[in-house]
C-alpha positions in Angstrom: 14.6 39.5 -26.0 11.7 37.1 -25.7 10.9 34.7 -28.7 7.3 35.5 -27.7 8.0 39.3 -28.7 9.4 38.0 -31.7 6.3 36.2 -33.1 4.1 39.2 -31.5 6.1 41.4 -34.0 5.7 38.9 -37.4 2.3 38.5 -36.6 2.3 42.4 -36.5 3.8 42.6 -39.7 1.8 39.6 -41.6 -1.4 41.3 -40.5 -0.5 44.7 -40.9 -2.5 46.0 -37.6 -1.9 45.8 -33.9 -5.8 45.0 -33.3 -6.2 42.3 -36.1 -2.7 40.8 -34.7 -4.3 40.6 -31.3 -6.8 38.9 -32.7 -5.6 35.6 -34.2 -2.8 35.9 -31.3 -6.2 36.0 -28.4 -4.2 38.3 -26.5 -5.6 42.0 -25.6 -4.4 44.7 -28.1 -2.6 47.1 -25.3 -1.2 43.7 -24.1 0.3 43.0 -27.3 1.4 47.1 -28.2 3.3 46.9 -24.7 5.3 43.7 -25.7 6.4 45.2 -29.1 7.5 48.6 -27.1 9.3 46.7 -25.0 11.2 45.2 -27.9 11.7 48.3 -29.6 12.7 50.0 -26.4 15.2 47.6 -25.9 16.7 47.6 -30.0 16.7 51.1 -29.0 14.5 51.8 -32.4 11.3 51.8 -33.8 10.0 48.8 -35.7 6.4 49.9 -36.5 5.3 52.8 -37.9 1.6 53.5 -36.0 -1.4 55.2 -38.2 -5.0 55.0 -37.6 -5.3 52.5 -40.4 -2.9 49.7 -39.4 0.7 49.5 -38.4 3.9 49.1 -41.1 7.4 48.4 -40.6 9.9 50.9 -40.9 12.8 50.3 -42.4 14.8 48.8 -39.8 11.7 46.9 -38.9 12.2 45.0 -42.6 15.6 44.5 -41.3 14.6 43.1 -38.2 11.9 40.9 -39.6 14.7 38.8 -41.6 16.4 38.0 -38.8 13.3 37.1 -36.5 11.6 35.3 -39.0 14.9 33.0 -39.1 15.2 33.0 -34.9 11.1 32.0 -34.6 12.5 28.9 -37.6 15.4 27.9 -35.5 13.5 27.9 -32.2 10.7 25.6 -33.7 13.3 23.3 -35.0 14.9 22.9 -32.0 11.5 21.9 -30.5 11.1 19.6 -32.9 14.4 18.1 -32.8 14.3 17.6 -29.1 10.8 15.8 -29.7 11.8 13.6 -32.2 14.7 12.7 -29.5 12.4 12.2 -26.9 10.1 10.3 -29.0 12.8 7.3 -29.7 15.6 5.0 -27.7 15.8 2.4 -25.1 14.9 2.4 -21.7 15.1 -0.5 -19.5 12.4 -0.8 -16.3 12.1 -2.8 -13.1 9.4 -3.9 -11.4 8.3 -6.3 -8.5 5.9 -9.0 -9.5 3.0 -7.7 -8.0 3.7 -3.9 -9.0 3.6 -5.6 -12.5 0.7 -7.4 -11.8 -1.2 -4.1 -12.2 1.3 -1.3 -13.7 2.8 -2.9 -16.5 0.1 -3.7 -19.2 -1.2 0.0 -18.5 1.9 1.5 -18.8 2.6 -0.6 -22.2 -0.7 0.7 -23.3 0.5 4.2 -22.9 3.8 4.2 -24.0 2.3 2.2 -27.3 -0.1 5.3 -28.0 2.1 8.0 -26.7 5.8 6.9 -28.2 5.6 3.8 -30.4 9.5 3.8 -30.9 10.8 4.0 -27.6 11.7 0.1 -27.3 10.7 -0.6 -24.1 12.9 -3.4 -21.7 11.1 -4.2 -18.5 12.1 -6.4 -15.9 9.8 -8.3 -13.4 12.3 -9.3 -10.3 12.4 -9.1 -6.6 12.7 -5.4 -5.3 16.0 -6.6 -4.1 17.2 -7.8 -7.2 16.2 -4.6 -8.8 18.0 -2.4 -6.1 21.0 -4.2 -7.0 20.5 -3.8 -11.2 20.0 0.0 -10.9 22.9 0.4 -8.7 24.7 -1.2 -11.5 23.4 1.1 -14.3 21.4 -1.8 -15.8 18.2 -0.1 -15.4 17.1 3.1 -16.5 14.1 3.2 -14.0 12.6 0.8 -10.8 9.6 0.4 -8.7 11.4 0.1 -5.1 9.9 0.0 -1.6 12.8 1.2 0.5 13.7 4.8 0.3 16.8 4.5 2.0 18.6 2.0 0.4 18.3 4.2 -3.0 19.0 8.1 -1.6 21.8 8.4 -4.0 19.1 8.0 -7.3 16.3 9.9 -8.2 13.3 9.0 -5.8 9.7 9.5 -5.9 6.9 8.3 -3.4 4.0 7.7 -5.4 1.8 5.8 -3.4 1.2 3.3 -0.5 -0.5 0.3 -0.7 -2.8 -1.8 2.0 -1.9 -5.4 2.8 -4.0 -8.3 2.9 -4.5 -11.8 4.1 -5.1 -14.0 1.5 -6.2 -17.9 2.4 -8.0 -20.8 1.1 -11.7 -20.4 2.2 -11.4 -23.6 4.6 -9.0 -21.7 6.6 -11.7 -19.2 7.7 -14.5 -19.2 9.5 -17.4 -18.4 7.6 -18.4 -15.4 9.7 -14.7 -14.1 9.4 -14.0 -14.3 5.6 -14.9 -10.8 4.9 -13.6 -8.5 8.1 -10.2 -7.6 8.6 -7.9 -9.1 10.4 -5.0 -7.4 12.7 -1.4 -8.4 12.7 -1.5 -9.5 16.3 -4.1 -11.9 15.2 -1.8 -14.2 12.8 1.1 -15.6 15.3 -0.6 -18.9 14.6 -1.1 -18.6 11.3 1.0 -20.9 8.8 2.6 -18.6 6.2 4.1 -19.0 2.7 5.9 -15.8 2.7 8.7 -14.4 -0.2 12.1 -14.6 1.0 14.3 -11.9 3.0 15.7 -10.2 -0.9 11.7 -9.1 -1.2 10.6 -5.9 0.6 7.1 -6.9 1.2 9.0 -9.6 3.8 11.1 -6.7 5.7 8.3 -4.5 6.3 6.1 -7.7 7.5 9.1 -8.9 9.7 8.9 -5.2 11.5 5.3 -5.7 11.9 5.7 -8.6 13.6 8.6 -7.3 16.0 6.2 -4.6 17.0 3.9 -7.2 18.7 6.7 -9.2 19.7 5.3 -12.2 17.2 7.4 -14.9 16.0 5.4 -15.4 13.0 4.8 -19.2 11.7 6.4 -19.2 8.1 6.9 -22.4 6.8 7.5 -22.2 3.0 9.6 -19.1 1.5 8.5 -18.9 -2.5 9.6 -16.0 -4.5 7.4 -16.2 -7.4 4.6 -14.5 -7.3 2.2 -17.1 -9.5 4.1 -20.6 -7.3 3.3 -18.5 -4.0 -0.5 -18.4 -5.1 -0.9 -21.9 -6.2 0.7 -23.4 -2.7 -1.8 -21.2 -1.4 -4.8 -21.9 -3.6 -3.4 -25.8 -2.5 -4.3 -24.9 1.0 -0.5 -25.4 2.6 -0.6 -21.7 4.1 -2.0 -18.7 4.0 0.2 -15.5 2.4 0.3 -11.5 3.0 0.0 -9.8 -0.2 -0.9 -6.1 -1.6 -4.0 -5.0 -3.1 -2.5 -5.2 -6.1 -1.9 -9.0 -5.6 -4.9 -9.7 -4.0 -7.4 -7.9 -7.1 -5.3 -10.3 -9.2 -6.6 -13.2 -7.4 -9.8 -12.5 -5.9 -11.5 -14.4 -8.3 -10.2 -17.3 -8.0 -12.0 -19.0 -4.9 -9.5 -17.2 -1.8 -10.5 -15.8 1.0 -9.4 -11.9 1.3 -9.0 -10.1 4.2 -7.6 -6.6 5.1 -4.5 -6.6 7.5 -5.9 -3.8 10.3 -3.2 -1.8 11.2 -2.2 1.4 10.7 1.4 1.2 10.3 1.7 -2.0 8.2 1.9 -0.4 4.6 3.6 -0.9 1.5 5.2 2.7 0.0 6.0 2.3 -3.9 9.1 5.0 -5.0 9.5 5.4 -8.6 13.3 5.4 -8.5 15.8 6.2 -11.4 19.2 7.4 -12.7 20.2 11.0 -11.7 18.0 13.1 -13.9 21.1 14.3 -16.1 21.8 10.3 -16.6 18.8 10.0 -17.8 18.1 10.0 -21.8 14.8 11.9 -23.0 12.9 8.4 -23.7 13.4 7.8 -20.2 12.6 10.8 -19.0 9.3 10.4 -20.8 8.5 7.5 -19.7 9.0 8.2 -15.9 6.7 11.2 -16.6 3.9 8.4 -18.6 4.4 5.8 -15.4 3.8 8.7 -12.5 0.3 9.6 -14.7 -0.5 6.1 -15.3 0.5 4.9 -11.7 -1.6 8.0 -10.6 -5.0 7.5 -13.1 -5.1 3.4 -12.0 -4.9 4.1 -8.3 -8.0 7.7 -9.2 -10.0 4.9 -10.6 -9.3 2.5 -8.1 -8.0 -0.4 -10.3 -4.8 -0.7 -8.3 -7.1 -2.3 -5.1 -6.0 -1.0 -1.9 -3.9 1.7 -3.1 -3.7 5.6 -2.2 -1.9 8.1 -4.1 0.6 10.1 -2.2 2.5 11.4 -5.4 
């Protein structure tokens, strides 16, 4: 017995006709009749007397109607209760600084519009620290960059980001300012990089190693704002994803795409196991996915390709 069949039966009783009920339900009369017949066969009793002028409930149909109304009402109340629980609660989210640059505010806006009673706690921190917090169950959700380190959790690959060399204009010849640069040409470049706790650093070191290059890292800075300030002051160059490049593209810096097919940063949306997530956390995870996809498809997430 299906809930749909109960609703169909109640609508026929209300309208007094299969044809009128079919119009209100937006289904075909024959399809409606078939569902009623299936219900009657399952109950082994006739619920409706069909005549040329309409359809009236039998005595069995009248008895069944009251219980069907109660079942439908309870099902509707169950839906309302689930939606109410889904629409409130506390959710903690971890984002690396470059990801937060492009994703955080659009996510906050979307959540305020759709789930105004969900309280968000957003942690902006290096991916290595976020992984530790997720392992300690201090976060519900996080954006991380290494799938192999988060295999115990629920993991979904969302997008790939291209990387960009960012430096002060005086460090680049005018003819090269807008052209791509290959990783193998950066051996002598003075680089300011995040420390080894940052997922981006791991990816970059692997790329340099593929080309047998020992990068000239002159400074390590783990704060994105300070890192970009040092680049702006001309101390050196850095390599960052499109999300960071988009944030600073109007600050007078030279931004060049790093041309290397293997050098991408894959973003994974990682969460506690589904059974451990609250309804509000599940709703937030779905919203994060949609917001990220919209940012990529609209071109706002610069240099990103959606794979989710």
